[in-house]
C-alpha positions as CSV (number, residue, x, y, z in Angstrom):
1,M,75.9,67.7,116.1
2,N,77.3,64.6,114.1
3,R,74.4,62.8,112.0
4,H,74.6,59.5,113.8
5,P,73.9,61.0,117.2
6,R,71.2,63.3,115.3
7,L,69.6,60.5,114.0
8,F,69.7,58.4,117.4
9,E,68.5,61.3,119.3
10,L,65.7,62.1,116.6
11,L,64.1,58.7,117.1
12,A,64.3,58.8,120.9
13,Y,62.4,62.0,120.6
14,V,59.7,60.2,118.7
15,Q,59.7,57.3,120.5
16,T,59.1,59.4,123.7
17,H,56.8,62.2,122.3
18,G,54.3,60.3,119.1
19,T,53.7,62.5,116.2
20,V,55.9,65.3,116.2
21,S,56.4,68.2,113.5
22,V,59.4,68.8,111.5
23,E,59.9,72.1,113.2
24,Q,59.5,70.6,116.9
25,L,62.2,68.5,115.6
26,A,64.3,71.1,114.2
27,D,64.2,73.1,117.4
28,T,65.1,70.3,119.7
29,L,67.9,69.3,117.7
30,G,68.9,73.1,116.7
31,V,69.3,72.0,112.9
32,T,67.2,73.6,110.2
33,L,63.9,72.3,108.7
34,Q,65.9,71.0,105.9
35,T,68.3,68.8,108.1
36,V,65.3,67.3,110.1
37,R,63.4,66.1,106.5
38,R,66.6,65.0,105.5
39,D,67.0,62.8,108.5
40,V,63.4,61.5,108.5
41,Q,63.5,60.4,105.3
42,R,66.8,58.7,105.9
43,L,65.3,57.0,108.9
44,A,61.7,56.5,106.8
45,D,63.9,54.8,103.7
46,E,65.5,52.2,106.0
47,G,62.0,51.5,107.8
48,L,63.0,52.9,111.1
49,L,60.8,55.5,111.1
50,A,57.2,56.4,109.4
51,R,56.2,59.5,108.0
């Protein structure tokens, strides 16, 4: 999955489900835990997501 669509999907999932685990996101998006952690950090750095 390309990064930008994945970031959008990650944000949409969190908005819909509220608090979710890194494991849930990795499973839902079909990516590794490391990828989710990196994406979450990027979104948090941009002020789009609270950790």
